MMTF fields as JSON, N, C-alpha, C and O atoms, coordinates in Angstrom:
{
  "mmtfVersion": "1.0.0",
  "mmtfProducer": "UNKNOWN",
  "numBonds": 507,
  "numAtoms": 508,
  "numGroups": 127,
  "numChains": 1,
  "numModels": 1,
  "chainsPerModel": [1],
  "groupsPerChain": [127],
  "chainIdList": ["A"],
  "bondAtomList": [4, 2, 8, 6, 12, 10, 16, 14, 20, 18, 24, 22, 28, 26, 32, 30, 36, 34, 40, 38, 44, 42, 48, 46, 52, 50, 56, 54, 60, 58, 64, 62, 68, 66, 72, 70, 76, 74, 80, 78, 84, 82, 88, 86, 92, 90, 96, 94, 100, 98, 104, 102, 108, 106, 112, 110, 116, 114, 120, 118, 124, 122, 128, 126, 132, 130, 136, 134, 140, 138, 144, 142, 148, 146, 152, 150, 156, 154, 160, 158, 164, 162, 168, 166, 172, 170, 176, 174, 180, 178, 184, 182, 188, 186, 192, 190, 196, 194, 200, 198, 204, 202, 208, 206, 212, 210, 216, 214, 220, 218, 224, 222, 228, 226, 232, 230, 236, 234, 240, 238, 244, 242, 248, 246, 252, 250, 256, 254, 260, 258, 264, 262, 268, 266, 272, 270, 276, 274, 280, 278, 284, 282, 288, 286, 292, 290, 296, 294, 300, 298, 304, 302, 308, 306, 312, 310, 316, 314, 320, 318, 324, 322, 328, 326, 332, 330, 336, 334, 340, 338, 344, 342, 348, 346, 352, 350, 356, 354, 360, 358, 364, 362, 368, 366, 372, 370, 376, 374, 380, 378, 384, 382, 388, 386, 392, 390, 396, 394, 400, 398, 404, 402, 408, 406, 412, 410, 416, 414, 420, 418, 424, 422, 428, 426, 432, 430, 436, 434, 440, 438, 444, 442, 448, 446, 452, 450, 456, 454, 460, 458, 464, 462, 468, 466, 472, 470, 476, 474, 480, 478, 484, 482, 488, 486, 492, 490, 496, 494, 500, 498, 504, 502],
  "bondOrderList": [1, 1, 1, 1, 1, 1, 1, 1, 1, 1, 1, 1, 1, 1, 1, 1, 1, 1, 1, 1, 1, 1, 1, 1, 1, 1, 1, 1, 1, 1, 1, 1, 1, 1, 1, 1, 1, 1, 1, 1, 1, 1, 1, 1, 1, 1, 1, 1, 1, 1, 1, 1, 1, 1, 1, 1, 1, 1, 1, 1, 1, 1, 1, 1, 1, 1, 1, 1, 1, 1, 1, 1, 1, 1, 1, 1, 1, 1, 1, 1, 1, 1, 1, 1, 1, 1, 1, 1, 1, 1, 1, 1, 1, 1, 1, 1, 1, 1, 1, 1, 1, 1, 1, 1, 1, 1, 1, 1, 1, 1, 1, 1, 1, 1, 1, 1, 1, 1, 1, 1, 1, 1, 1, 1, 1, 1],
  "groupList": [{"groupName": "MET", "atomNameList": ["N", "CA", "C", "O"], "elementList": ["N", "C", "C", "O"], "formalChargeList": [0, 0, 0, 0], "bondAtomList": [1, 0, 2, 1, 3, 2], "bondOrderList": [1, 1, 2], "singleLetterCode": "M", "chemCompType": "L-PEPTIDE LINKING"}, {"groupName": "THR", "atomNameList": ["N", "CA", "C", "O"], "elementList": ["N", "C", "C", "O"], "formalChargeList": [0, 0, 0, 0], "bondAtomList": [1, 0, 2, 1, 3, 2], "bondOrderList": [1, 1, 2], "singleLetterCode": "T", "chemCompType": "L-PEPTIDE LINKING"}, {"groupName": "ASN", "atomNameList": ["N", "CA", "C", "O"], "elementList": ["N", "C", "C", "O"], "formalChargeList": [0, 0, 0, 0], "bondAtomList": [1, 0, 2, 1, 3, 2], "bondOrderList": [1, 1, 2], "singleLetterCode": "N", "chemCompType": "L-PEPTIDE LINKING"}, {"groupName": "PHE", "atomNameList": ["N", "CA", "C", "O"], "elementList": ["N", "C", "C", "O"], "formalChargeList": [0, 0, 0, 0], "bondAtomList": [1, 0, 2, 1, 3, 2], "bondOrderList": [1, 1, 2], "singleLetterCode": "F", "chemCompType": "L-PEPTIDE LINKING"}, {"groupName": "LYS", "atomNameList": ["N", "CA", "C", "O"], "elementList": ["N", "C", "C", "O"], "formalChargeList": [0, 0, 0, 0], "bondAtomList": [1, 0, 2, 1, 3, 2], "bondOrderList": [1, 1, 2], "singleLetterCode": "K", "chemCompType": "L-PEPTIDE LINKING"}, {"groupName": "VAL", "atomNameList": ["N", "CA", "C", "O"], "elementList": ["N", "C", "C", "O"], "formalChargeList": [0, 0, 0, 0], "bondAtomList": [1, 0, 2, 1, 3, 2], "bondOrderList": [1, 1, 2], "singleLetterCode": "V", "chemCompType": "L-PEPTIDE LINKING"}, {"groupName": "GLN", "atomNameList": ["N", "CA", "C", "O"], "elementList": ["N", "C", "C", "O"], "formalChargeList": [0, 0, 0, 0], "bondAtomList": [1, 0, 2, 1, 3, 2], "bondOrderList": [1, 1, 2], "singleLetterCode": "Q", "chemCompType": "L-PEPTIDE LINKING"}, {"groupName": "ASP", "atomNameList": ["N", "CA", "C", "O"], "elementList": ["N", "C", "C", "O"], "formalChargeList": [0, 0, 0, 0], "bondAtomList": [1, 0, 2, 1, 3, 2], "bondOrderList": [1, 1, 2], "singleLetterCode": "D", "chemCompType": "L-PEPTIDE LINKING"}, {"groupName": "SER", "atomNameList": ["N", "CA", "C", "O"], "elementList": ["N", "C", "C", "O"], "formalChargeList": [0, 0, 0, 0], "bondAtomList": [1, 0, 2, 1, 3, 2], "bondOrderList": [1, 1, 2], "singleLetterCode": "S", "chemCompType": "L-PEPTIDE LINKING"}, {"groupName": "ALA", "atomNameList": ["N", "CA", "C", "O"], "elementList": ["N", "C", "C", "O"], "formalChargeList": [0, 0, 0, 0], "bondAtomList": [1, 0, 2, 1, 3, 2], "bondOrderList": [1, 1, 2], "singleLetterCode": "A", "chemCompType": "L-PEPTIDE LINKING"}, {"groupName": "PRO", "atomNameList": ["N", "CA", "C", "O"], "elementList": ["N", "C", "C", "O"], "formalChargeList": [0, 0, 0, 0], "bondAtomList": [1, 0, 2, 1, 3, 2], "bondOrderList": [1, 1, 2], "singleLetterCode": "P", "chemCompType": "L-PEPTIDE LINKING"}, {"groupName": "ARG", "atomNameList": ["N", "CA", "C", "O"], "elementList": ["N", "C", "C", "O"], "formalChargeList": [0, 0, 0, 0], "bondAtomList": [1, 0, 2, 1, 3, 2], "bondOrderList": [1, 1, 2], "singleLetterCode": "R", "chemCompType": "L-PEPTIDE LINKING"}, {"groupName": "GLU", "atomNameList": ["N", "CA", "C", "O"], "elementList": ["N", "C", "C", "O"], "formalChargeList": [0, 0, 0, 0], "bondAtomList": [1, 0, 2, 1, 3, 2], "bondOrderList": [1, 1, 2], "singleLetterCode": "E", "chemCompType": "L-PEPTIDE LINKING"}, {"groupName": "LEU", "atomNameList": ["N", "CA", "C", "O"], "elementList": ["N", "C", "C", "O"], "formalChargeList": [0, 0, 0, 0], "bondAtomList": [1, 0, 2, 1, 3, 2], "bondOrderList": [1, 1, 2], "singleLetterCode": "L", "chemCompType": "L-PEPTIDE LINKING"}, {"groupName": "HIS", "atomNameList": ["N", "CA", "C", "O"], "elementList": ["N", "C", "C", "O"], "formalChargeList": [0, 0, 0, 0], "bondAtomList": [1, 0, 2, 1, 3, 2], "bondOrderList": [1, 1, 2], "singleLetterCode": "H", "chemCompType": "L-PEPTIDE LINKING"}, {"groupName": "GLY", "atomNameList": ["N", "CA", "C", "O"], "elementList": ["N", "C", "C", "O"], "formalChargeList": [0, 0, 0, 0], "bondAtomList": [1, 0, 2, 1, 3, 2], "bondOrderList": [1, 1, 2], "singleLetterCode": "G", "chemCompType": "PEPTIDE LINKING"}, {"groupName": "ILE", "atomNameList": ["N", "CA", "C", "O"], "elementList": ["N", "C", "C", "O"], "formalChargeList": [0, 0, 0, 0], "bondAtomList": [1, 0, 2, 1, 3, 2], "bondOrderList": [1, 1, 2], "singleLetterCode": "I", "chemCompType": "L-PEPTIDE LINKING"}, {"groupName": "TYR", "atomNameList": ["N", "CA", "C", "O"], "elementList": ["N", "C", "C", "O"], "formalChargeList": [0, 0, 0, 0], "bondAtomList": [1, 0, 2, 1, 3, 2], "bondOrderList": [1, 1, 2], "singleLetterCode": "Y", "chemCompType": "L-PEPTIDE LINKING"}, {"groupName": "CYS", "atomNameList": ["N", "CA", "C", "O"], "elementList": ["N", "C", "C", "O"], "formalChargeList": [0, 0, 0, 0], "bondAtomList": [1, 0, 2, 1, 3, 2], "bondOrderList": [1, 1, 2], "singleLetterCode": "C", "chemCompType": "L-PEPTIDE LINKING"}, {"groupName": "TRP", "atomNameList": ["N", "CA", "C", "O"], "elementList": ["N", "C", "C", "O"], "formalChargeList": [0, 0, 0, 0], "bondAtomList": [1, 0, 2, 1, 3, 2], "bondOrderList": [1, 1, 2], "singleLetterCode": "W", "chemCompType": "L-PEPTIDE LINKING"}],
  "groupTypeList": [0, 1, 2, 3, 4, 5, 1, 6, 1, 7, 5, 8, 9, 10, 11, 5, 12, 13, 14, 7, 9, 13, 8, 13, 1, 8, 9, 12, 5, 8, 5, 2, 11, 13, 10, 9, 15, 8, 11, 15, 5, 10, 3, 5, 14, 11, 14, 1, 15, 2, 12, 12, 16, 17, 5, 5, 1, 12, 15, 8, 15, 12, 13, 17, 5, 7, 15, 1, 5, 1, 10, 16, 4, 9, 15, 1, 9, 3, 11, 16, 7, 10, 6, 15, 9, 11, 9, 16, 11, 9, 8, 7, 4, 12, 15, 13, 1, 17, 16, 18, 16, 6, 9, 11, 9, 15, 8, 13, 6, 15, 3, 1, 0, 1, 7, 15, 6, 16, 5, 4, 7, 6, 4, 9, 10, 19, 6],
  "groupIdList": [1, 2, 3, 4, 5, 6, 7, 8, 9, 10, 11, 12, 13, 14, 15, 16, 17, 18, 19, 20, 21, 22, 23, 24, 25, 26, 27, 28, 29, 30, 31, 32, 33, 34, 35, 36, 37, 38, 39, 40, 41, 42, 43, 44, 45, 46, 47, 48, 49, 50, 51, 52, 53, 54, 55, 56, 57, 58, 59, 60, 61, 62, 63, 64, 65, 66, 67, 68, 69, 70, 71, 72, 73, 74, 75, 76, 77, 78, 79, 80, 81, 82, 83, 84, 85, 86, 87, 88, 89, 90, 91, 92, 93, 94, 95, 96, 97, 98, 99, 100, 101, 102, 103, 104, 105, 106, 107, 108, 109, 110, 111, 112, 113, 114, 115, 116, 117, 118, 119, 120, 121, 122, 123, 124, 125, 126, 127],
  "secStructList": [7, 7, 1, 7, 7, 7, 7, 7, 7, 7, 6, 6, 1, 1, 3, 3, 3, 7, 6, 6, 6, 6, 6, 7, 1, 1, 3, 3, 3, 3, 3, 3, 3, 3, 7, 6, 6, 7, 7, 1, 3, 3, 3, 3, 3, 7, 7, 1, 1, 3, 3, 3, 3, 3, 3, 3, 3, 3, 3, 3, 3, 3, 3, 3, 3, 6, 6, 3, 3, 3, 3, 3, 3, 6, 6, 7, 3, 3, 3, 3, 7, 6, 6, 7, 7, 3, 3, 3, 3, 3, 7, 1, 1, 1, 7, 3, 3, 3, 3, 3, 3, 3, 3, 3, 6, 6, 7, 7, 7, 7, 7, 2, 2, 2, 2, 7, 7, 7, 7, 6, 6, 7, 7, 7, 6, 6, 7],
  "xCoordList": [128.01, 128.255, 128.155, 127.26, 129.062, 129.087, 128.448, 128.425, 127.937, 127.262, 128.18, 127.709, 129.489, 130.401, 131.778, 132.085, 132.595, 133.966, 134.84, 134.461, 135.982, 136.919, 138.233, 138.649, 138.882, 140.2, 141.081, 140.575, 142.361, 143.328, 143.978, 144.422, 144.043, 144.632, 145.93, 146.194, 146.721, 147.959, 147.616, 147.494, 147.464, 147.028, 148.087, 147.803, 149.297, 150.326, 150.402, 151.143, 149.646, 149.67, 149.052, 148.159, 149.507, 148.922, 147.437, 146.663, 147.045, 145.641, 145.313, 146.047, 144.206, 143.712, 142.284, 141.42, 142.029, 140.677, 140.092, 140.735, 138.887, 138.292, 137.293, 136.723, 137.073, 136.088, 136.325, 135.444, 137.491, 137.795, 138.033, 137.577, 138.746, 139.094, 137.863, 137.901, 136.774, 135.557, 134.413, 133.304, 134.671, 133.628, 132.416, 131.278, 132.67, 131.6, 130.679, 131.139, 129.39, 128.408, 127.584, 126.822, 127.72, 126.875, 127.657, 127.081, 128.949, 129.732, 131.203, 131.633, 131.955, 133.411, 133.908, 133.439, 134.837, 135.388, 136.901, 137.498, 137.51, 138.974, 139.439, 138.756, 140.619, 141.289, 142.513, 143.316, 142.652, 143.666, 144.545, 144.049, 145.853, 146.825, 147.682, 148.393, 147.611, 148.404, 149.48, 149.166, 150.733, 151.764, 151.583, 150.906, 152.184, 152.118, 152.494, 153.478, 151.712, 151.973, 151.497, 151.618, 150.965, 150.535, 149.239, 148.321, 149.19, 147.963, 147.333, 147.441, 146.679, 146.171, 145.348, 145.597, 144.388, 143.628, 143.877, 143.069, 144.991, 145.425, 144.62, 144.644, 143.905, 143.121, 141.673, 141.166, 141.011, 139.592, 138.821, 139.045, 137.912, 137.132, 135.717, 135.429, 134.847, 133.47, 133.119, 133.898, 131.957, 131.513, 130.224, 129.511, 129.935, 128.73, 127.507, 126.383, 127.699, 126.538, 126.766, 125.803, 128.022, 128.314, 128.516, 129.247, 127.85, 128.188, 129.372, 129.606, 130.115, 131.219, 130.97, 130.537, 131.251, 131.157, 132.559, 133.191, 133.045, 134.383, 134.293, 133.427, 135.206, 135.39, 136.894, 137.669, 137.292, 138.706, 139.017, 138.37, 140.016, 140.342, 141.603, 141.765, 142.5, 143.734, 144.18, 143.934, 144.838, 145.478, 144.539, 143.438, 145.019, 144.238, 144.602, 145.601, 143.759, 143.988, 142.907, 142.277, 142.697, 141.689, 140.906, 141.434, 139.646, 138.742, 138.333, 137.961, 138.398, 137.941, 136.708, 136.768, 135.587, 134.382, 133.747, 133.403, 133.599, 132.906, 133.397, 132.6, 134.719, 135.293, 135.429, 135.992, 134.931, 135.016, 136.058, 136.047, 136.959, 137.957, 137.525, 137.251, 137.469, 137.027, 138.119, 138.596, 138.526, 139.496, 138.839, 137.665, 139.612, 139.123, 140.152, 141.341, 139.694, 140.588, 139.952, 138.815, 140.707, 140.194, 138.821, 138.636, 137.874, 136.504, 135.573, 134.355, 136.117, 135.285, 134.683, 135.385, 133.392, 132.709, 131.983, 131.415, 131.999, 131.301, 130.874, 131.418, 129.892, 129.333, 129.394, 129.178, 129.693, 129.756, 128.848, 128.961, 127.948, 127.104, 127.983, 129.116, 127.488, 128.288, 128.783, 129.919, 127.954, 128.297, 129.287, 129.815, 129.549, 130.469, 131.886, 132.426, 132.49, 133.871, 134.785, 134.743, 135.628, 136.332, 137.805, 138.247, 138.56, 139.953, 140.214, 139.492, 141.238, 141.55, 143.058, 143.784, 143.525, 144.962, 145.232, 144.384, 146.412, 146.873, 147.473, 147.932, 147.469, 148.103, 149.613, 150.142, 150.295, 151.746, 152.428, 153.586, 151.708, 152.307, 152.075, 152.869, 150.99, 150.712, 149.975, 149.351, 150.059, 149.386, 147.879, 147.354, 147.203, 145.746, 145.365, 145.801, 144.556, 144.036, 142.521, 141.903, 141.925, 140.465, 139.94, 140.643, 138.696, 137.964, 137.023, 136.333, 136.989, 136.086, 135.158, 135.608, 133.875, 132.864, 132.138, 131.617, 132.104, 131.345, 130.148, 130.274, 128.995, 127.787, 126.904, 126.979, 126.073, 125.173, 124.26, 123.561, 124.259, 123.41, 121.939, 121.507, 121.184, 119.75, 119.381, 118.207, 120.348, 120.047, 119.719, 119.245, 119.952, 119.721, 118.232, 117.444, 117.857, 116.447, 116.128, 114.955, 117.116, 116.913, 118.237, 119.288, 118.202, 119.422, 119.248, 118.256, 120.18, 120.224, 118.876, 118.498, 118.149, 116.903, 115.716, 114.706, 115.817, 114.688, 114.974, 114.042, 116.238, 116.599, 117.017, 116.901, 117.497, 117.968, 116.82, 115.74, 117.07, 116.089, 116.785, 117.851, 116.196, 116.751, 116.488, 115.37, 117.519, 117.413, 117.224, 118.175, 116.017, 115.679, 116.153, 116.304, 116.395, 116.758, 118.283, 118.731, 119.074, 120.529, 121.112, 120.585, 122.206, 122.941, 124.427, 124.911, 125.14, 126.583, 127.178, 126.537, 128.373, 128.98, 129.128, 129.175, 129.201, 129.397, 128.072, 128.081, 126.956, 125.658, 125.184, 124.113],
  "yCoordList": [114.674, 115.768, 115.235, 114.453, 115.654, 115.201, 116.242, 117.431, 115.791, 116.671, 117.176, 117.747, 116.97, 117.479, 117.712, 117.246, 118.446, 118.698, 118.701, 119.273, 118.08, 117.985, 118.599, 118.432, 119.301, 119.852, 119.662, 119.52, 119.659, 119.611, 120.976, 121.498, 121.567, 122.894, 122.834, 121.871, 123.852, 123.999, 124.703, 125.927, 123.921, 124.498, 125.395, 126.075, 125.408, 126.3, 127.619, 128.52, 127.739, 128.97, 130.129, 129.913, 131.354, 132.51, 132.708, 133.14, 132.393, 132.563, 131.571, 131.441, 130.886, 129.965, 130.369, 130.333, 130.753, 131.084, 129.871, 129.293, 129.486, 128.264, 128.482, 127.519, 129.726, 130.028, 129.211, 128.472, 129.344, 128.626, 127.141, 126.297, 126.824, 125.432, 124.543, 123.361, 125.105, 124.322, 124.722, 124.204, 125.638, 126.142, 126.649, 126.296, 127.472, 127.984, 128.913, 129.679, 128.844, 129.675, 130.544, 131.394, 130.349, 131.113, 131.799, 132.569, 131.54, 132.111, 132.126, 131.392, 132.968, 132.948, 132.447, 132.909, 131.521, 130.969, 131.067, 130.708, 131.554, 131.584, 131.117, 131.305, 130.503, 130.1, 130.994, 131.072, 131.669, 132.713, 132.427, 132.093, 132.561, 132.368, 133.623, 133.975, 134.285, 135.493, 135.21, 134.661, 135.557, 135.381, 136.403, 137.416, 136.129, 137.048, 138.455, 138.646, 139.424, 140.825, 141.277, 142.455, 140.371, 140.715, 141.515, 141.233, 142.499, 143.262, 142.652, 143.208, 141.522, 140.702, 141.455, 141.351, 142.198, 143.1, 144.482, 144.969, 145.111, 146.32, 147.557, 148.548, 147.498, 148.651, 148.441, 147.32, 149.506, 149.427, 149.366, 150.173, 148.405, 148.254, 147.808, 147.392, 147.897, 147.393, 146.725, 146.774, 146.104, 145.441, 146.088, 146.743, 145.903, 146.501, 145.611, 146.113, 144.289, 143.414, 142.153, 141.476, 141.812, 140.564, 140.779, 141.675, 139.931, 139.857, 138.909, 138.085, 139.018, 138.108, 137.385, 137.981, 136.095, 135.258, 134.722, 134.187, 134.861, 134.418, 133.373, 133.443, 132.396, 131.439, 131.373, 130.975, 131.769, 131.73, 130.311, 129.793, 129.682, 128.295, 128.153, 127.157, 129.143, 129.108, 130.524, 131.456, 130.673, 131.933, 132.998, 132.716, 134.254, 135.375, 136.639, 136.694, 137.645, 138.915, 139.904, 139.805, 140.857, 141.892, 142.146, 142.082, 142.432, 142.792, 144.238, 144.638, 145.022, 146.405, 146.483, 146.124, 146.951, 147.182, 148.495, 148.64, 149.437, 150.702, 151.404, 151.918, 151.421, 152.145, 151.339, 151.835, 150.106, 149.253, 148.167, 147.499, 147.99, 146.929, 145.828, 146.079, 144.595, 143.441, 142.377, 142.019, 141.862, 140.764, 139.498, 139.232, 138.72, 137.464, 136.377, 136.663, 135.128, 133.998, 132.733, 132.749, 131.635, 130.358, 130.09, 130.185, 129.757, 129.508, 130.689, 130.525, 131.881, 133.051, 132.965, 132.667, 133.225, 133.321, 134.652, 135.079, 135.308, 136.59, 136.843, 136.268, 137.711, 138.108, 139.619, 140.321, 140.129, 141.565, 141.913, 141.322, 142.876, 143.381, 143.939, 144.344, 143.968, 144.542, 145.949, 146.288, 146.769, 148.166, 148.363, 149.463, 147.333, 147.461, 147.735, 146.972, 148.805, 149.15, 148.313, 148.432, 147.45, 146.429, 146.308, 146.695, 145.759, 145.35, 144.276, 144.19, 143.462, 142.377, 142.235, 142.473, 141.847, 141.656, 140.524, 140.188, 139.937, 138.931, 139.645, 140.781, 138.979, 139.572, 139.607, 138.928, 140.39, 140.475, 139.206, 138.949, 138.406, 137.235, 135.927, 134.995, 135.84, 134.597, 134.886, 135.935, 133.952, 134.103, 133.936, 133.689, 134.072, 133.985, 133.22, 133.565, 132.187, 131.432, 131.508, 131.288, 131.821, 131.935, 131.561, 131.641, 131.156, 130.899, 132.068, 132.478, 132.608, 133.709, 133.264, 132.76, 133.454, 133.106, 134.387, 135.089, 134.687, 135.837, 135.318, 134.424, 135.882, 135.521, 136.755, 137.655, 136.79, 137.919, 138.072, 137.128, 139.235, 139.497, 139.322, 139.801, 138.645, 138.473, 137.408, 137.284, 136.628, 135.659, 134.26, 133.431, 133.977, 132.622, 132.312, 133.019, 131.266, 130.875, 129.7, 129.391, 129.056, 127.938, 127.563, 127.994, 126.777, 126.306, 124.834, 124.233, 124.244, 122.793, 122.167, 121.196, 122.68, 122.036, 122.379, 121.675, 123.438, 123.787, 123.495, 123.379, 123.375, 123.125, 121.667, 121.157, 121.012, 119.634, 118.646, 118.843, 117.586, 116.517, 115.182, 114.951, 114.301, 112.964, 112.132, 112.105, 111.457, 110.569, 109.162, 108.55, 108.663, 107.404, 106.163, 105.114, 106.236, 105.043, 104.866, 104.033, 105.643, 105.501, 105.497, 106.133, 104.769, 104.741, 104.881, 104.341, 105.604, 105.689, 104.366, 103.653, 104.014, 102.742, 102.554, 101.414, 103.608, 103.502, 103.455, 103.395, 103.48, 103.446, 102.03, 101.796],
  "zCoordList": [109.437, 110.379, 111.798, 112.117, 112.63, 114.019, 114.932, 114.614, 116.051, 117.007, 118.112, 119.096, 117.959, 118.982, 118.375, 117.278, 119.121, 118.693, 119.934, 120.956, 119.861, 120.98, 120.541, 119.394, 121.437, 121.153, 122.379, 123.492, 122.186, 123.279, 123.344, 122.322, 124.533, 124.666, 125.446, 126.166, 125.299, 126.06, 127.362, 127.404, 128.425, 129.703, 130.339, 131.324, 129.795, 130.334, 129.568, 129.962, 128.483, 127.67, 128.441, 129.26, 128.196, 128.88, 128.551, 129.406, 127.318, 126.927, 125.816, 124.836, 125.994, 124.967, 124.655, 125.531, 123.414, 122.982, 122.274, 121.398, 122.644, 122.13, 121.003, 120.49, 120.614, 119.574, 118.299, 117.859, 117.722, 116.483, 116.734, 115.963, 117.811, 118.091, 118.263, 117.921, 118.79, 119.01, 118.087, 118.216, 117.156, 116.247, 117.03, 116.724, 118.033, 118.888, 118.102, 117.256, 118.38, 117.681, 118.62, 118.16, 119.918, 120.841, 121.948, 122.716, 122.051, 123.142, 122.747, 121.858, 123.42, 123.328, 124.673, 125.713, 124.67, 125.906, 125.814, 124.799, 126.878, 126.926, 128.3, 129.307, 128.311, 129.542, 129.648, 128.719, 130.784, 130.945, 132.151, 133.227, 131.966, 133.054, 133.152, 132.21, 134.283, 134.501, 135.534, 136.59, 135.277, 136.295, 137.42, 137.246, 138.555, 139.697, 139.249, 138.535, 139.668, 139.362, 137.993, 137.657, 137.207, 135.854, 135.87, 136.64, 135.016, 134.787, 133.551, 132.457, 133.713, 132.617, 131.606, 130.405, 132.057, 131.197, 131.8, 132.59, 131.429, 132.119, 131.775, 132.506, 130.657, 130.245, 130.653, 130.6, 131.058, 131.394, 130.086, 129.184, 129.989, 128.764, 129.091, 130.214, 128.112, 128.228, 126.914, 125.962, 126.855, 125.632, 125.124, 125.884, 123.86, 123.288, 123.446, 123.456, 123.571, 123.697, 124.493, 124.854, 124.783, 125.487, 126.977, 127.399, 127.771, 129.179, 129.305, 128.42, 130.394, 130.649, 131.963, 132.949, 131.955, 133.147, 133.394, 132.483, 134.612, 134.976, 136.074, 136.945, 136.023, 137.104, 137.364, 136.494, 138.571, 138.942, 139.405, 140.315, 138.772, 139.107, 139.956, 140.661, 139.894, 140.69, 141.011, 140.245, 142.151, 142.488, 143.017, 143.489, 142.92, 143.432, 142.661, 141.945, 142.834, 142.16, 142.518, 143.571, 141.636, 141.86, 140.58, 139.47, 140.779, 139.702, 139.895, 140.998, 138.837, 138.855, 137.967, 136.792, 138.519, 137.723, 138.195, 139.368, 137.277, 137.551, 138.812, 139.596, 139.003, 140.131, 141.405, 142.38, 141.43, 142.614, 142.386, 141.353, 143.351, 143.294, 144.251, 145.424, 143.728, 144.501, 144.472, 143.396, 145.643, 145.63, 145.072, 145.331, 144.302, 143.741, 144.019, 144.155, 144.103, 144.359, 143.794, 143.323, 143.849, 143.351, 143.956, 145.17, 143.108, 143.543, 143.342, 143.407, 143.099, 142.857, 141.458, 140.492, 141.354, 140.058, 140.024, 141.029, 138.875, 138.766, 137.333, 136.39, 137.193, 135.908, 135.808, 136.795, 134.596, 134.381, 133.203, 132.129, 133.411, 132.326, 131.212, 131.473, 129.981, 128.891, 129.204, 128.873, 129.834, 130.076, 131.223, 131.388, 132.014, 133.141, 132.662, 131.86, 133.138, 132.793, 133.666, 134.891, 133.05, 133.815, 133.475, 132.393, 134.43, 134.26, 135.315, 136.308, 135.104, 136.036, 136.144, 135.179, 137.325, 137.513, 138.482, 139.309, 138.381, 139.341, 140.541, 140.429, 141.685, 142.865, 142.662, 141.783, 143.467, 143.361, 143.871, 143.542, 144.681, 145.319, 144.571, 144.703, 143.781, 143.065, 141.77, 141.609, 140.869, 139.588, 139.715, 140.801, 138.598, 138.548, 137.287, 136.189, 137.449, 136.31, 136.348, 137.391, 135.201, 135.151, 133.779, 132.772, 133.774, 132.539, 132.342, 133.276, 131.134, 130.806, 129.682, 128.653, 129.89, 128.894, 128.518, 129.384, 127.233, 126.738, 125.965, 125.128, 126.249, 125.509, 125.408, 126.245, 124.386, 124.169, 125.385, 125.753, 126.003, 127.173, 126.791, 125.743, 127.628, 127.419, 126.402, 126.055, 125.91, 124.855, 125.36, 124.583, 126.619, 127.144, 127.153, 127.782, 126.461, 126.371, 127.279, 127.489, 127.807, 128.712, 129.33, 128.857, 130.367, 131.005, 131.313, 130.899, 132.022, 132.196, 132.499, 131.843, 133.454, 133.874, 132.968, 132.996, 132.17, 131.295, 129.827, 129.031, 129.457, 128.069, 127.833, 126.718, 128.871, 128.747, 128.605, 129.162, 127.855, 127.672, 127.866, 127.297, 128.663, 128.86, 127.61, 127.096, 127.129, 125.968, 126.528, 127.015, 126.46, 127.128, 126.389, 127.015, 125.074, 124.326, 124.174, 123.386, 124.922, 124.872, 126.276, 127.189, 126.427, 127.684, 127.366, 126.371, 128.21, 128.085, 128.548, 129.32, 128.107, 128.488, 130.0, 130.464, 130.762, 132.203, 132.971, 134.2, 132.282, 132.977, 133.134, 133.693]
}
């Protein structure tokens, strides 16, 4: 059994879900590309237990959460509680590319500095 999995994705596809491709067990990750004027998630929706974390990598658009519209652009990162009623769209002038990560709200037990451990008896080839 291996401790990692690698996949190649079609970066030009409108949506790539990585759950099955990477055998994810703790999160859902998708890469999304919306053309200019697209209502990428046109319906307002919420989740029953997953928070969503977004990172906009290209373009611009708008985020709707609980009646508030917020402009978003490359470099914008945001998190939405499961109960937040949300929708997202690309601007009329340019497309929008973003990564969306869904994970169970309140489940994080550690992060990089508290969960990570240095492996002292191994070095990568570039070290």
